[in-house]
N, C-alpha and C positions, 0 to 999 in steps of 0.2 A: 681418775684427778687425787694427786694430794696434794695443797700448798702446804708450806709452812713459813713460820718466818725467822731466818738466821739471824742473829743479833754475834757483831762481829764490835767491841766497844760499846761505843754509845750509837749506835748505828743498825737500824734493822734494815732487814735483807728480806724483799719477798720474793718465793722462790716456789717453783713445782715439782711435782714428780707427775710423770706421767708411763704407762705400763707396766708390768706385772712384776710387783713389789720384792717377785723371786728371782728375778735376772735381776742379770748383775748392773750396775751403778753403771751410768754416764753423762758424765759432767762438762757441760756446755757453756762456758766465756764468750761472752760475746765479746765485739771489737768497742773502740769506744766512742761514749756517748750512746752507747745501744741500750736497750733493756732487753729482757728474755723473751721479747716479740721479734728479733732478730733474726730471730731461727723460726723458723715459716714451721705451722702446726703441719703442712704438710710431710714437709723431709725429717720434724721429731715423729709422723706416725711411720716412714720408713725404718727409722732408727727400731722404733716399740716393736713393727711385725719383725722386725729380723732375730727379733729376745733381748732386748736393751732394755733396762730399765733408765728412761735420757732424765735427768734434771736442769733447769735452768733456771736463772735468775735474773732479777734486776739489777745491774751493777750502782750503787751510791749511787746517787742525784741523777736516777733514770728512774723511771715508770713507779709502783708503788715506794721502793723503797725512801730512806730518809736522803729528805733534798736540803741540804742549806747553802749558806753561802760560802762559797768557795773559800774570796779571800780573809774570812773569818777565820776560817776551820779551813785548813787545806789540809791536804793529806796527800800521798805519792800511791809509787808502784809498793810501796814493802804493806800498806793498808791496804790497796785493789790483791792483794796475791793472800792476804789475813781471810778477805773479804771471802775467795772462793772457799776453804779452808770451815770459813764458819758454816755457808751451806751443809758441805760437808756433813757434817755437824749436826746440825739442823733434823737431817732428814739417815739422821744415827748409820752413816756409813766408814764406813773402816779404811777402804779404801776403792776409788773409782777411776773407770779409764777415765781421762781428760778429754776435751777438744776443743779447741781454741783459738779464736782470728781474728786479722788484725791487730787491732792494739791489743786483745788478749791476748798472742800469744807470750809480749811480752810475762806476761803474768802468769802464762804455761810453763817459759822454764824458771821462772823464782821457782815455780811447785817444782822442781823438779830436783834444783838444787837443796829447797832450804824445806821439802817439806812430799821425800821422795815415796818415804812410808805407803805415803795417801793416791798415790799414783797406780795405778797396775800397768796403763800405758797412757802415752802420749801422743796426741797429733793434732800439728803445727800447719796452720791454714790460710794464706794473704796478708805474709807477714813473714820480716824478717829475722835476720839473726838478734841476740843479745849486745852485739857489736856494735849493731850499723846506727848512725847515726840521722835518725832520720828528718828527725826538726830540722841539722842541721841542710842533710838534703832536698827539704822544700826550699829552704830559704834561697840556696846556687840555684836551683829550679825556677825561685823567680826572677836571680839576678843573672841568668845564663853562666850559671858555672860552671864547671868539672866536675863532675865525681873525685871523691879527692881516697875513695878507698878500694875503686877499681868493679867498682859495682855502679850497674847503672841508676842514675836520676829514676824518681817516680815519674810519669809522663808526662804528658800536654792535658790527657782530661783529668788529670786533679787538678790542674788551675783553674779550667773549665766549671769545672766542681767547686770548686773556691768563688769563686767571683756566682756562679747562681745563687751560692750560698750568703753571700753576704751583700744582695740584691733586695729593697724591702719588696713585702706581697702584701696582698689587699684583703684577707680573710681567710678561715678554715680550709677554704676550698683551693685557694690560690696555693697554701697551704702543703697541705696531702700532692695537689699541681706537680709544684717544687720537687719533693721527694722522689715522686717515682721519675722524673726528669734527672736526677743525680744518680736513681737508680740503671738509668737506661746507658747512662754516660759511663758509669762503671764497670755496667756493664759490658759494654762492648758493641762491636757491631757479629761476630765470629758467630754464637748463639741465639735459639730464636730468647726474643724479649717480649712481655706478655704485659702489655700496659693497668692490663685488667686486675692481673696478681697482685703487681706491685701494689697497686692504690688499694683493694682489701688487703691488704697486709699491713701496710700505711696508716690503713684507716682503722685498725684493730690497733694497732702500738699507741695510738692514738686514745681510743678509747679506755683500752685498760691502765693509760696514763692519765687520763682525766682533762688530758688537754692536748691538745694540738704544740703547743711550744715545744719547742725539737733543745733539750739541758745544754751546756757548754760547757760545765763543768770541767772535765778533760782538757777544753783543750789548756789550760790554766798549769798542765800539770809536768814538774818538773822535769828536765831528761831522764828518760830509766838507767841503771847503773850499767854501764856498758861498761867498766872494770872488770864486773864481775864474768865475761863471757869467757876468762881462759876454764873458770870454774866445768863447763858445762861440758870437761873434755871426764872430769868423773863421773856424767851422769849413768846411772844404767840401767833404768829406763827405759822398756822400748820406743823405744820414738819413732813417727811417720809423719815426716812430712808432706804437706799437699803444693803443689805449687801452680795453679791456676798461670795459662801460658797465655793469657790475654790480659792478665791485670796490672794496669796503672799504674798501682801502690807499690807493688816488689815486684816490680818484673822479672824476669828469667837473667841470668841464675839467683832467684835471691835463696830463693828456696834450695838449689844444691848447695848455695854458699852456708844456709843454715844447719842444712842434714849434714852437713861436714863438721859440724861443731860438735856434735853428739857421738857418741858412736858406739856405729850399728845400727844407725836411721836409717830409715827406708825414705826415698825419695819418688812420692807419686806424682807424673804430669796430666792437666785434666785439658787437653785440647780444647782451643774457643771461649773457657771459664773467665770472663774476669772476677773483677774488688765487689761483690753481689753474687747472690743465691737464688736465679731465675729457678724456674723449675726445671728448663731444661737441662740444668748439672744436678739436681737431687736424684735423682738414678747413679750415675757412676761416684759421686762423690759420697751416698752413701754408702755404698759396695766397699767402696777404700774404707770407710769409716767403721764398717761390721766387719769386714775380714781381717783385718789389722785389730781391733780391738775385741773380737771373738774369738783369737787365735793366743793369746795373753793371758798369766795369771799373778798371783802374785808371788812377787820379790822380795827376796832380805836384806839386797842395801837399801842405806840410807837413813837420814836422821829425820826425827820426827820435828 
């Protein structure tokens, strides 16, 4: 394991690389308010065993990266995209395979638009197209209003999660309990759920950060640049979209819609998978990623 601190402007980003340094690099971009520990070590181990050098990092305002008052020093998706490039620079990686999940799929799409030479391939999972107004859709879900884009709104489990996470808890153990319950709700009931493994992963995340308090800064981000979605039609980065068929946040056919925005994008559907990474889905998910990434090499298109 190689730990590096990446510098993105005046922000310091903690990162680590795992696997053989001679193997192709794969950068993992976590979701909103998530640190590097959102990618379980067991899952990372499947990727390194397949012949990938995996780099994971703490988003700004999470884990061991710089944490500041968002109100005093706000930022947006442009900065989060620059952060991902800074992590590659810190590890002396000219171009990498990139896997992004949930809110990280926005960063992944912006990387493909603005830094395509840094991408060997792109996998987008548990997220939606750059043209989707997810903030507005959550508000519509709250109000019981219909979708305005022809795609389904997030499901009721998301409301259950928001209610769960807004309720007060008493002490670190109760906080970990709550996070495990959140994962259970988001995982759904179609794949096995092991609360012990999620408790272990959540405790690792808290230990890594040095606090059980959860980050919240990314909830305050302004909406992503939906007006740039049409630009995805010029992307030539080999792209794969993973649709979790039981995802309550970006339910089908959000994945098919996203794949349709990027020429040649491949859609992979994982039955039973929700908006979480339980051990039960690690093998099929890792297989989809390694099949896609190890089949692609450098390409000449795009601008740095």
